[in-house]
FIKOLBA-363025 format. One line per field, with one value per atom (N, C-alpha, C): x, y, z; residue in one letter; atom name. Coordinates in pm, 1 decimal, always signed. Example, Ala and Ser with C-alpha at 12.3 -4.5 7.8 and 13.67 -1.06 7.14 Angstrom:
BEGIN
px +1319.0  +1230.0  +1320.0  +1285.0  +1367.0  +1290.0
py -569.0  -450.0  -330.0  -225.0  -106.0  +3.0
pz +780.0  +780.0  +780.0  +708.0  +714.0  +787.0
r a  a  a  s  s  s
a N  CA  C  N  CA  C
This chain:
BEGIN
px -1629.1  -1730.3  -1792.7  -1854.6  -1855.0  -1980.4  -1954.3  -2080.6  -2193.6  -2113.2  -2177.6  -2187.7  -2280.5  -2294.9  -2172.2  -2100.4  -2013.4  -1977.4  -2068.4  -2040.8  -2006.0  -2074.6  -2036.7  -1898.1  -1852.8  -1733.4  -1629.0  -1631.3  -1567.2  -1579.9  -1671.8  -1649.5  -1547.1  -1570.7  -1485.0  -1348.4  -1319.4  -1202.5  -1128.5  -1196.5  -1137.1  -1105.1  -1191.2  -1198.3  -1020.5  -1009.3  -925.5  -784.9  -786.6  -661.1  -608.3  -675.2  -650.0  -540.9  -458.6  -336.9  -399.7  -378.4  -404.7  -558.0  -613.6  -728.7  -717.2  -770.0  -773.3  -916.0  -912.0  -1055.9  -1172.8  -1161.9  -1270.0  -1305.4  -1213.5  -1259.0  -1313.8  -1250.0  -1315.1  -1441.9  -1466.0  -1646.4  -1741.0  -1657.2  -1737.2  -1785.1  -1677.0  -1653.5  -1778.9  -1801.6  -1853.5  -2010.2  -2006.1  -2167.7  -2232.7  -2116.9  -2167.0  -2217.8  -2105.5  -2164.8  -2308.8  -2326.8  -2455.3  -2580.8  -2571.7  -2674.5  -2675.8  -2602.0  -2610.6  -2750.6  -2835.2  -2894.1  -2839.0  -2954.7  -2910.4  -2837.8  -2868.7  -2803.8  -2676.4  -2664.2  -2533.5  -2406.2  -2472.9  -2409.8  -2331.5  -2438.9  -2396.6  -2310.1  -2315.6  -2229.6  -2061.3  -2081.5  -1979.5  -1887.1  -1955.8  -1878.8  -1820.2  -1918.2  -1893.6  -1794.9  -1783.5  -1655.6  -1520.8  -1526.5  -1396.7  -1379.6  -1462.2  -1440.1  -1407.0  -1468.8  -1434.5  -1303.4  -1284.1  -1119.4  -1012.0  -1039.1  -936.1  -910.1  -1038.1  -1019.6  -975.6  -976.7  -957.5  -818.6  -777.1  -667.8  -532.4  -443.1  -333.0  -199.5  -92.3  +26.0  +58.1  +104.6  +134.5  +247.3  +245.2  +402.5  +532.6  +493.9  +617.7  +659.9  +573.9  +620.3  +553.9  +495.2  +437.8  +317.7  +284.8  +187.6  +38.2  -36.6  -156.0  -240.1  -287.4  -366.6  -484.5  -532.6  -709.8  -677.5  -703.3  -653.8  -526.4  -469.3  -354.7  -249.6  -343.0  -245.5  -172.3  -141.8  -52.5  -130.5  -97.0  -137.0  -149.0  -222.4  -283.9  -165.7  -46.6  +22.8  +160.6  +157.9  +276.4  +204.0  +69.0  -19.9  -28.0  +3.7  -17.5  +125.4  +119.6  +202.3  +282.3  +233.6  +285.7  +380.3  +372.4  +488.8  +643.8  +735.5  +880.6  +924.0  +950.6  +989.2  +1139.9  +1200.3  +1376.4  +1380.3  +1304.3  +1291.2  +1207.3  +1248.5  +1158.4  +1181.7  +1061.6  +1064.7  +1040.1  +1111.9  +1098.7  +1031.1  +930.5  +846.7  +829.3  +803.0  +766.8  +614.5  +544.6  +405.8  +324.0  +197.5  +130.7  +56.8  +26.7  -17.4  +101.6  +222.2  +345.4  +343.2  +277.1  +230.9  +131.3  +39.1  -88.5  -48.4  +52.1  +100.9  +195.4  +282.7  +347.3  +267.4  +199.3  +86.3  -1.7  +4.7  -63.5  -12.1  +115.4  +205.2  +175.1  +128.5  +94.0  +253.1  +329.0  +476.3  +584.4  +539.0  +643.2  +593.1  +674.0  +645.8  +675.4  +774.3  +803.1  +714.5  +789.3  +721.6  +744.6  +718.2  +708.8  +762.6  +842.1  +844.0  +815.4  +714.2  +681.1  +746.8  +814.6  +885.2  +786.6  +677.8  +590.9  +641.5  +719.9  +791.1  +937.3  +1001.2  +1127.2  +1207.9  +1339.3  +1438.4  +1425.4  +1375.0  +1382.4  +1408.1  +1538.7  +1579.5  +1516.8  +1442.3  +1375.5  +1282.3  +1197.1  +1052.9  +1080.7  +1208.8  +1275.0  +1207.7  +1225.2  +1217.6  +1331.7  +1379.5  +1506.6  +1461.0  +1597.7  +1578.7  +1494.0  +1485.4  +1416.4  +1259.4  +1227.4  +1092.1  +1037.8  +1095.3  +1069.3  +1060.6  +1018.6  +1013.0  +1126.5  +1253.2  +1394.8  +1444.3  +1411.4  +1465.1  +1380.5  +1255.2  +1191.8  +1275.7  +1288.1  +1340.8  +1514.2  +1559.7  +1707.4  +1692.5  +1588.1  +1550.9  +1518.7  +1432.6  +1387.5  +1517.7  +1599.7  +1700.1  +1810.5  +1839.8  +1936.6  +1877.2  +1754.7  +1694.5  +1747.0  +1777.4  +1816.7  +1711.8  +1751.5  +1648.6  +1625.4  +1679.9  +1656.2  +1769.0  +1729.9  +1868.4  +1865.8  +1766.0  +1772.0  +1664.0  +1689.7  +1624.7  +1637.2  +1511.3  +1481.3  +1463.7  +1499.4  +1480.4  +1401.9  +1264.9  +1146.1  +1137.8  +1184.8  +1158.5  +1138.2  +1059.8  +1079.7  +1228.1  +1231.9  +1355.3  +1373.2  +1331.1  +1386.3  +1485.5  +1503.2  +1625.4  +1599.8  +1483.1  +1467.4  +1460.9  +1409.8  +1398.5  +1533.6  +1605.1  +1744.3  +1841.8  +1809.6  +1904.0  +1845.4  +1721.0  +1673.0  +1717.4  +1733.9  +1764.3  +1893.7  +1994.1  +2143.2  +2159.8  +2089.5  +2103.0  +2112.9  +1954.4  +1926.9  +2031.2  +2084.7  +2196.3  +2317.7  +2345.7  +2473.3  +2427.8  +2329.7  +2281.8  +2270.4  +2231.3  +2237.9  +2327.5  +2439.1  +2564.0  +2605.3  +2650.5  +2708.9  +2639.5  +2497.6  +2423.2  +2460.3  +2531.5  +2571.6  +2442.1  +2330.8  +2218.3  +2241.1  +2179.6  +2205.9  +2096.8  +2146.5  +2058.5  +2040.7  +1949.9  +1929.9  +1822.7  +1855.2  +1736.9  +1655.0  +1510.2  +1442.0  +1496.7  +1466.8  +1558.3  +1441.9  +1517.5  +1401.6  +1451.1  +1373.9  +1473.8  +1370.6  +1353.1  +1249.3  +1118.8  +1027.7  +862.1  +832.0  +744.0  +711.8  +589.9  +635.7  +518.2  +592.0  +731.3  +758.1  +864.0  +955.2  +1018.8  +1183.5  +1282.3  +1420.5  +1418.1  +1385.3  +1388.1  +1371.6  +1254.2  +1188.9  +1273.3  +1349.1  +1389.1  +1482.3  +1500.1  +1618.9  +1733.3  +1876.6  +2000.3  +1996.8  +1930.4  +1939.6  +1867.0  +1736.8  +1668.4  +1753.2  +1817.2  +1877.0  +1989.4  +2053.6  +2154.6  +2110.2  +2006.0  +1967.7  +1908.5  +1854.9  +1812.8  +1928.0  +2007.1  +2168.4  +2212.8  +2217.2  +2264.8  +2196.7  +2071.2  +1958.8  +1954.5  +2037.8  +1981.2  +2015.4  +1960.4  +1957.1  +2000.2  +2029.5  +2043.2  +1909.8  +1849.1  +1754.6  +1787.5
py -1257.3  -1235.3  -1156.4  -1259.5  -1194.6  -1129.2  -979.1  -903.5  -920.4  -935.9  -927.8  -1087.2  -1101.3  -1233.0  -1276.3  -1387.7  -1459.3  -1385.4  -1374.4  -1311.5  -1182.5  -1091.5  -960.0  -963.2  -1025.8  -1013.7  -1066.7  -1143.5  -1180.4  -1079.1  -987.3  -894.0  -774.3  -799.8  -672.1  -706.6  -834.1  -903.5  -847.4  -886.4  -865.0  -701.9  -627.7  -477.5  -460.9  -507.8  -493.4  -514.0  -597.6  -659.0  -539.0  -441.9  -345.3  -255.9  -204.2  -131.5  +21.4  +34.0  +159.6  +171.5  +37.7  +3.6  -32.5  +36.5  -30.2  -87.5  -150.5  -254.2  -143.7  -27.8  +76.9  +106.7  +130.6  +173.3  +81.9  -53.6  -166.7  -183.4  -171.9  -193.3  -84.9  +42.8  +139.9  +111.9  +54.5  +13.9  -103.5  -186.0  -297.8  -263.1  -165.9  -138.0  -57.8  +3.6  +90.7  +8.0  -101.1  -199.7  -261.0  -309.2  -355.1  -265.9  -160.4  -41.1  +2.9  -37.9  -44.1  -107.1  -51.3  -123.3  -250.1  -354.7  -488.9  -481.2  -396.0  -389.6  -307.0  -220.8  -128.7  -238.1  -323.6  -401.8  -523.5  -567.2  -680.4  -603.8  -447.6  -408.6  -395.1  -328.2  -327.4  -442.5  -582.1  -698.3  -726.7  -716.1  -740.4  -667.6  -567.0  -473.1  -503.5  -555.3  -629.1  -727.3  -836.2  -967.5  -935.6  -858.3  -833.7  -779.0  -673.4  -585.7  -729.3  -784.8  -905.4  -991.3  -1034.4  -1105.8  -1033.1  -920.2  -877.6  -792.7  -762.1  -653.1  -735.2  -737.9  -803.6  -692.7  -762.6  -663.8  -659.3  -516.9  -506.5  -565.6  -663.8  -722.3  -652.3  -547.4  -464.7  -360.3  -262.4  -172.2  -229.8  -345.7  -408.7  -312.3  -213.1  -181.9  -218.2  -160.6  -243.1  -223.8  -335.3  -308.4  -432.5  -381.5  -480.0  -581.9  -687.9  -809.4  -822.6  -897.7  -953.9  -842.3  -743.1  -659.4  -540.4  -450.6  -347.2  -218.8  -178.3  -76.5  +58.0  +155.3  +270.4  +370.5  +348.1  +463.7  +380.8  +261.0  +162.8  +187.0  +180.0  +187.4  +347.3  +415.4  +582.0  +609.1  +642.0  +655.5  +814.2  +881.6  +1021.7  +993.3  +900.8  +870.3  +865.5  +883.8  +870.1  +757.8  +621.6  +491.4  +484.8  +577.5  +581.7  +625.8  +702.5  +754.5  +680.8  +574.2  +510.8  +551.6  +574.1  +601.7  +501.2  +473.1  +340.0  +388.6  +328.0  +346.8  +228.9  +236.1  +117.1  +65.8  +114.6  +94.9  +142.9  +89.4  +150.4  +253.6  +303.4  +428.3  +535.7  +500.9  +596.4  +657.6  +576.2  +611.6  +713.1  +696.2  +785.9  +930.7  +909.9  +1022.1  +1121.7  +1072.1  +1085.4  +1170.1  +1125.1  +1150.8  +1266.1  +1292.5  +1430.2  +1535.3  +1535.9  +1652.4  +1690.0  +1608.0  +1602.7  +1667.9  +1642.8  +1694.7  +1593.0  +1462.3  +1345.1  +1299.5  +1277.0  +1237.7  +1083.7  +1035.2  +922.0  +789.2  +679.7  +565.5  +528.0  +386.0  +347.4  +244.1  +215.1  +48.8  +50.0  -28.6  -70.5  -152.5  -151.1  -274.1  -361.2  -280.4  -394.5  -402.8  -281.4  -297.4  -233.1  -257.4  -192.7  -305.5  -322.8  -388.3  -384.4  -459.6  -431.9  -561.7  -562.8  -711.2  -741.8  -615.4  -644.9  -722.2  -680.3  -740.3  -855.8  -922.1  -1021.4  -1020.1  -875.3  -839.0  -834.3  -905.2  -872.9  -875.4  -822.7  -814.6  -902.8  -1040.6  -1177.1  -1175.0  -1070.5  -1088.0  -938.2  -857.9  -741.7  -767.9  -683.4  -676.3  -610.1  -683.5  -622.1  -674.8  -801.5  -877.0  -813.3  -791.2  -710.2  -593.1  -501.3  -390.7  -395.3  -496.7  -512.6  -556.1  -623.2  -700.2  -583.7  -468.9  -376.5  -273.5  -244.2  -177.1  -227.8  -366.1  -456.8  -462.5  -444.2  -481.9  -333.0  -229.0  -92.9  +3.0  +131.5  +237.3  +315.0  +282.8  +360.6  +464.7  +581.7  +686.3  +708.0  +727.3  +754.1  +659.1  +630.0  +574.2  +657.1  +671.4  +788.2  +707.1  +715.7  +625.3  +718.1  +684.0  +765.4  +672.7  +596.4  +541.1  +640.0  +613.4  +718.0  +745.7  +876.0  +900.2  +845.6  +719.2  +697.1  +551.3  +511.2  +395.7  +260.9  +235.9  +141.9  +174.4  +286.3  +379.8  +386.8  +442.3  +489.3  +341.2  +244.5  +134.0  +52.6  +89.5  +5.9  +74.4  +207.4  +284.0  +275.8  +278.2  +229.1  +109.8  +7.0  -112.4  -133.6  -57.2  -83.3  +12.5  +131.4  +205.5  +116.1  +45.8  -33.3  -177.7  -206.0  -285.5  -287.2  -138.5  -76.8  +2.8  +31.2  +76.6  +21.8  -126.8  -153.9  -150.9  -138.5  -108.6  +43.8  +123.7  +267.7  +375.1  +337.7  +437.4  +530.8  +645.2  +774.1  +739.1  +704.3  +669.8  +803.4  +858.3  +997.3  +957.2  +1037.9  +1014.3  +1144.9  +1163.8  +1254.8  +1375.9  +1476.6  +1557.9  +1611.4  +1611.8  +1645.5  +1733.7  +1786.8  +1885.7  +1983.5  +2127.4  +2192.2  +2206.9  +2136.3  +2150.6  +2309.1  +2320.6  +2449.5  +2514.0  +2625.0  +2673.3  +2661.7  +2573.0  +2563.4  +2674.6  +2647.4  +2754.3  +2663.6  +2757.5  +2677.7  +2628.1  +2753.5  +2722.2  +2574.8  +2510.3  +2408.0  +2268.8  +2279.9  +2168.0  +2073.5  +1962.8  +1874.2  +1881.9  +1849.4  +1884.5  +1811.4  +1680.7  +1582.2  +1651.1  +1720.3  +1750.0  +1883.7  +1992.6  +2081.6  +2031.6  +1911.2  +1882.9  +1833.3  +1753.8  +1715.1  +1843.5  +1951.0  +2066.2  +2109.0  +2159.0  +2198.3  +2111.8  +1977.9  +1896.8  +1914.0  +1935.2  +1919.9  +2088.9  +2184.7  +2329.9  +2297.1  +2421.7  +2448.8  +2585.0  +2619.7  +2766.5  +2810.2  +2926.7  +3005.8  +3082.3
pz +4004.1  +3957.4  +3809.6  +3734.3  +3587.5  +3573.0  +3528.2  +3566.5  +3388.9  +3328.9  +3177.5  +3098.0  +3007.8  +2969.2  +2902.6  +2877.4  +2815.0  +2687.4  +2611.3  +2468.4  +2486.4  +2554.1  +2575.5  +2594.1  +2759.3  +2782.6  +2664.3  +2586.8  +2465.8  +2371.3  +2344.4  +2266.7  +2317.6  +2451.2  +2511.7  +2517.4  +2544.6  +2518.8  +2378.7  +2287.0  +2144.1  +2100.5  +2173.4  +2150.5  +2240.1  +2339.8  +2456.8  +2354.9  +2282.9  +2228.5  +2103.2  +2081.4  +1987.9  +2052.2  +1991.7  +2046.7  +2078.1  +2208.3  +2252.3  +2311.5  +2311.1  +2377.5  +2530.8  +2629.1  +2780.1  +2782.7  +2918.2  +2963.0  +2954.8  +3009.4  +2994.8  +2860.4  +2769.7  +2633.8  +2556.7  +2575.4  +2516.8  +2561.1  +2675.8  +2702.5  +2666.9  +2646.5  +2582.5  +2442.5  +2371.8  +2236.2  +2206.3  +2323.4  +2294.0  +2360.3  +2401.9  +2442.4  +2310.9  +2274.0  +2140.8  +2038.5  +2006.7  +1911.5  +1944.9  +2048.9  +2096.4  +2086.9  +2082.5  +2065.5  +1938.4  +1846.0  +1679.7  +1633.7  +1562.9  +1469.8  +1429.2  +1401.1  +1372.7  +1229.6  +1135.5  +994.7  +999.5  +1088.7  +1106.2  +1174.2  +1254.1  +1344.4  +1233.6  +1158.8  +1032.8  +969.6  +905.9  +821.4  +862.5  +1015.8  +1067.6  +1072.5  +1094.1  +1108.7  +961.2  +882.3  +737.7  +681.3  +722.1  +669.1  +729.9  +841.2  +893.0  +806.1  +810.7  +713.9  +573.8  +531.3  +371.9  +360.9  +481.2  +466.0  +476.7  +560.4  +598.8  +485.9  +419.9  +311.8  +150.6  +134.2  +28.4  +24.1  +143.5  +140.6  +162.6  +66.0  +33.4  +65.6  +18.6  +17.9  -137.8  -161.7  -311.7  -334.6  -442.0  -479.0  -529.3  -500.0  -535.7  -410.1  -354.7  -235.3  -91.3  -85.3  +37.3  +120.6  +53.3  +103.7  +92.6  +162.0  +147.2  +16.3  -40.7  -184.5  -189.4  -264.7  -284.5  -371.7  -330.7  -417.6  -437.0  -554.4  -571.1  -649.6  -709.4  -806.1  -737.2  -762.2  -771.5  -680.3  -576.0  -473.8  -591.5  -541.1  -619.8  -644.0  -542.3  -557.8  -675.8  -684.4  -774.1  -923.6  -945.0  -1050.4  -1107.5  -1027.1  -1068.1  -1164.3  -1288.8  -1384.4  -1356.2  -1304.0  -1240.0  -1133.5  -1075.6  -977.3  -1013.1  -933.7  -988.6  -926.1  -1006.8  -949.4  -922.8  -935.0  -912.7  -785.1  -707.5  -551.7  -488.3  -381.0  -297.4  -115.6  -107.7  +56.8  +104.2  +211.6  +319.6  +439.0  +473.7  +590.8  +680.0  +804.8  +899.8  +868.3  +866.7  +853.6  +739.7  +706.1  +573.2  +640.1  +740.8  +796.6  +792.4  +787.2  +751.0  +617.8  +513.2  +392.0  +383.2  +456.6  +459.5  +516.2  +620.6  +680.4  +573.8  +499.4  +390.4  +289.8  +243.1  +135.0  +177.3  +323.8  +358.7  +314.9  +301.2  +269.3  +136.8  +42.2  -130.7  -166.1  -119.5  -182.5  -241.9  -173.1  -244.9  -339.4  -471.7  -591.7  -624.0  -522.9  -569.6  -510.8  -491.1  -425.4  -306.1  -238.8  -145.6  -125.2  +27.4  +48.7  +191.2  +228.1  +387.7  +442.9  +535.7  +608.4  +688.0  +731.7  +815.9  +992.4  +1003.5  +1140.8  +1097.7  +1263.7  +1247.7  +1336.8  +1306.5  +1400.0  +1533.7  +1618.3  +1769.0  +1833.7  +1887.6  +1948.4  +2076.6  +2158.6  +2224.0  +2238.7  +2111.3  +2078.5  +1992.9  +1996.1  +1879.4  +1763.2  +1708.6  +1552.1  +1491.1  +1400.8  +1341.7  +1188.6  +1110.2  +977.5  +865.4  +912.7  +825.7  +886.6  +979.7  +960.1  +938.5  +841.9  +776.9  +631.8  +541.6  +417.2  +361.4  +425.2  +357.7  +252.4  +222.0  +99.3  -23.0  +9.9  -111.2  -146.7  -62.4  -95.9  -148.5  -97.7  -171.6  -292.9  -352.8  -519.9  -591.2  -516.5  -603.5  -640.0  -535.9  -552.7  -665.7  -607.0  -725.2  -857.1  -894.5  -1020.3  -1120.5  -1043.9  -1089.7  -1154.0  -1155.8  -1197.4  -1062.7  -941.0  -789.8  -806.3  -823.7  -763.7  -613.7  -554.8  -407.3  -315.6  -201.5  -114.7  +11.3  +28.1  +145.9  +264.3  +387.1  +495.5  +601.1  +595.3  +662.6  +791.7  +855.2  +995.7  +1117.8  +1214.6  +1316.0  +1405.6  +1448.5  +1479.9  +1628.1  +1659.8  +1791.6  +1791.0  +1888.7  +1878.8  +1757.6  +1737.2  +1686.1  +1514.0  +1501.6  +1377.3  +1327.9  +1397.0  +1369.8  +1347.8  +1414.3  +1403.0  +1269.4  +1198.4  +1099.4  +962.4  +986.3  +904.1  +868.4  +977.3  +1000.7  +878.3  +953.9  +897.0  +724.4  +667.7  +549.9  +481.5  +536.7  +436.4  +416.9  +541.0  +504.1  +410.4  +408.7  +333.7  +142.3  +168.9  +17.5  -57.2  +46.0  -13.7  -131.8  -138.0  -227.4  -399.8  -401.8  -499.9  -559.3  -494.1  -543.7  -576.3  -471.0  -456.1  -362.4  -379.7  -262.3  -184.5  -43.7  +73.7  +156.1  +167.8  +278.8  +376.8  +474.5  +571.2  +606.0  +623.9  +670.3  +774.6  +727.0  +819.4  +924.2  +1064.5  +1162.1  +1282.9  +1340.5  +1437.4  +1501.8  +1497.9  +1566.8  +1509.2  +1588.1  +1488.9  +1465.0  +1367.2  +1339.6  +1457.6  +1503.0  +1600.3  +1743.5  +1761.3  +1911.5  +1914.5  +2040.4  +2065.6  +2132.1  +2114.6  +2113.2  +2261.4  +2341.8  +2466.5  +2529.7  +2463.3  +2526.8  +2411.9  +2357.0  +2250.4  +2326.3  +2326.8  +2393.9  +2326.4  +2386.7  +2311.3  +2193.8  +2182.3  +2048.9  +1941.2  +1974.4  +1892.2  +1823.3  +1889.2  +1838.2  +1751.4  +1789.2  +1714.3  +1601.6  +1596.8  +1436.9  +1350.3  +1419.4  +1374.1  +1302.0  +1365.2  +1313.7  +1182.7  +1222.1  +1115.7  +979.5  +981.2  +896.0  +819.3  +889.6  +804.2  +650.9  +589.2  +453.6  +429.4  +327.7  +216.1  +218.8  +254.6  +234.1  +123.4
r m  m  m  q  q  q  y  y  y  f  f  f  p  p  p  p  p  p  a  a  a  l  l  l  e  e  e  q  q  q  l  l  l  v  v  v  e  e  e  q  q  q  f  f  f  a  a  a  r  r  r  l  l  l  p  p  p  g  g  g  i  i  i  g  g  g  r  r  r  k  k  k  s  s  s  a  a  a  q  q  q  r  r  r  l  l  l  a  a  a  f  f  f  y  y  y  v  v  v  l  l  l  s  s  s  l  l  l  p  p  p  e  e  e  e  e  e  d  d  d  a  a  a  a  a  a  a  a  a  f  f  f  a  a  a  q  q  q  a  a  a  i  i  i  t  t  t  e  e  e  a  a  a  k  k  k  a  a  a  a  a  a  i  i  i  h  h  h  c  c  c  c  c  c  p  p  p  v  v  v  c  c  c  q  q  q  n  n  n  f  f  f  s  s  s  q  q  q  g  g  g  d  d  d  g  g  g  l  l  l  c  c  c  p  p  p  i  i  i  c  c  c  q  q  q  d  d  d  p  p  p  k  k  k  r  r  r  d  d  d  p  p  p  s  s  s  v  v  v  i  i  i  c  c  c  v  v  v  v  v  v  a  a  a  d  d  d  p  p  p  k  k  k  d  d  d  v  v  v  a  a  a  a  a  a  m  m  m  e  e  e  r  r  r  s  s  s  r  r  r  e  e  e  y  y  y  p  p  p  g  g  g  v  v  v  y  y  y  h  h  h  v  v  v  l  l  l  h  h  h  g  g  g  v  v  v  i  i  i  s  s  s  p  p  p  m  m  m  n  n  n  h  h  h  v  v  v  g  g  g  p  p  p  d  d  d  e  e  e  l  l  l  r  r  r  v  v  v  k  k  k  e  e  e  l  l  l  v  v  v  t  t  t  r  r  r  v  v  v  a  a  a  e  e  e  g  g  g  g  g  g  v  v  v  s  s  s  e  e  e  v  v  v  i  i  i  m  m  m  a  a  a  t  t  t  n  n  n  p  p  p  d  d  d  t  t  t  e  e  e  g  g  g  e  e  e  a  a  a  t  t  t  a  a  a  m  m  m  y  y  y  l  l  l  s  s  s  r  r  r  l  l  l  l  l  l  r  r  r  p  p  p  f  f  f  g  g  g  v  v  v  r  r  r  v  v  v  t  t  t  r  r  r  l  l  l  a  a  a  y  y  y  g  g  g  i  i  i  p  p  p  v  v  v  g  g  g  s  s  s  h  h  h  l  l  l  e  e  e  y  y  y  a  a  a  d  d  d  d  d  d  a  a  a  t  t  t  l  l  l  m  m  m  r  r  r  a  a  a  l  l  l  e  e  e  g  g  g  r  r  r  r  r  r  e  e  e  m  m  m
a N  CA  C  N  CA  C  N  CA  C  N  CA  C  N  CA  C  N  CA  C  N  CA  C  N  CA  C  N  CA  C  N  CA  C  N  CA  C  N  CA  C  N  CA  C  N  CA  C  N  CA  C  N  CA  C  N  CA  C  N  CA  C  N  CA  C  N  CA  C  N  CA  C  N  CA  C  N  CA  C  N  CA  C  N  CA  C  N  CA  C  N  CA  C  N  CA  C  N  CA  C  N  CA  C  N  CA  C  N  CA  C  N  CA  C  N  CA  C  N  CA  C  N  CA  C  N  CA  C  N  CA  C  N  CA  C  N  CA  C  N  CA  C  N  CA  C  N  CA  C  N  CA  C  N  CA  C  N  CA  C  N  CA  C  N  CA  C  N  CA  C  N  CA  C  N  CA  C  N  CA  C  N  CA  C  N  CA  C  N  CA  C  N  CA  C  N  CA  C  N  CA  C  N  CA  C  N  CA  C  N  CA  C  N  CA  C  N  CA  C  N  CA  C  N  CA  C  N  CA  C  N  CA  C  N  CA  C  N  CA  C  N  CA  C  N  CA  C  N  CA  C  N  CA  C  N  CA  C  N  CA  C  N  CA  C  N  CA  C  N  CA  C  N  CA  C  N  CA  C  N  CA  C  N  CA  C  N  CA  C  N  CA  C  N  CA  C  N  CA  C  N  CA  C  N  CA  C  N  CA  C  N  CA  C  N  CA  C  N  CA  C  N  CA  C  N  CA  C  N  CA  C  N  CA  C  N  CA  C  N  CA  C  N  CA  C  N  CA  C  N  CA  C  N  CA  C  N  CA  C  N  CA  C  N  CA  C  N  CA  C  N  CA  C  N  CA  C  N  CA  C  N  CA  C  N  CA  C  N  CA  C  N  CA  C  N  CA  C  N  CA  C  N  CA  C  N  CA  C  N  CA  C  N  CA  C  N  CA  C  N  CA  C  N  CA  C  N  CA  C  N  CA  C  N  CA  C  N  CA  C  N  CA  C  N  CA  C  N  CA  C  N  CA  C  N  CA  C  N  CA  C  N  CA  C  N  CA  C  N  CA  C  N  CA  C  N  CA  C  N  CA  C  N  CA  C  N  CA  C  N  CA  C  N  CA  C  N  CA  C  N  CA  C  N  CA  C  N  CA  C  N  CA  C  N  CA  C  N  CA  C  N  CA  C  N  CA  C  N  CA  C  N  CA  C  N  CA  C  N  CA  C  N  CA  C  N  CA  C  N  CA  C  N  CA  C  N  CA  C  N  CA  C  N  CA  C  N  CA  C  N  CA  C  N  CA  C  N  CA  C  N  CA  C  N  CA  C  N  CA  C  N  CA  C  N  CA  C  N  CA  C  N  CA  C  N  CA  C  N  CA  C  N  CA  C  N  CA  C  N  CA  C  N  CA  C  N  CA  C  N  CA  C  N  CA  C  N  CA  C  N  CA  C  N  CA  C  N  CA  C  N  CA  C  N  CA  C  N  CA  C  N  CA  C  N  CA  C  N  CA  C  N  CA  C  N  CA  C  N  CA  C  N  CA  C  N  CA  C  N  CA  C  N  CA  C  N  CA  C
């Protein structure tokens, strides 16, 4: 039995397709959108349509960019183009930028190698990364994929692929989070923390 008009059901279904949104959350979002004033709802729909039309991938780093030009980071003359930080998704760029400590540029893969999900290197922006490194001027490539199975596999694959170019390939250090206790850390985390230790 259908409880809502077809148009409302369709709106709920569209919200439910978003990652991390279940049926109940999708219903709440749909009801909220319907409660908006007409001009606010129109502005919301227009923002989605305009973003979809205007946002493309930067021709250099593959991060999101307005129009066909370079993204703001690639345009910034203060950034060091000799250091490339490789991330899986554009949202990872935002996470790295929050630290305000990284002076280099990025390369966005738009995913990770995942045989279970039928995602191989050809589905990612790997060729573009190899082309950037092959052109020269790159001294270091930092692998900043997640420390899970797919992220590790992707980082290992890329490091083997880039080795012939003679660039330094590094991996983000990870281990014990700030504010946590050693007794709660698992064996793998402790091992990584020991491997990534540095002099004080």
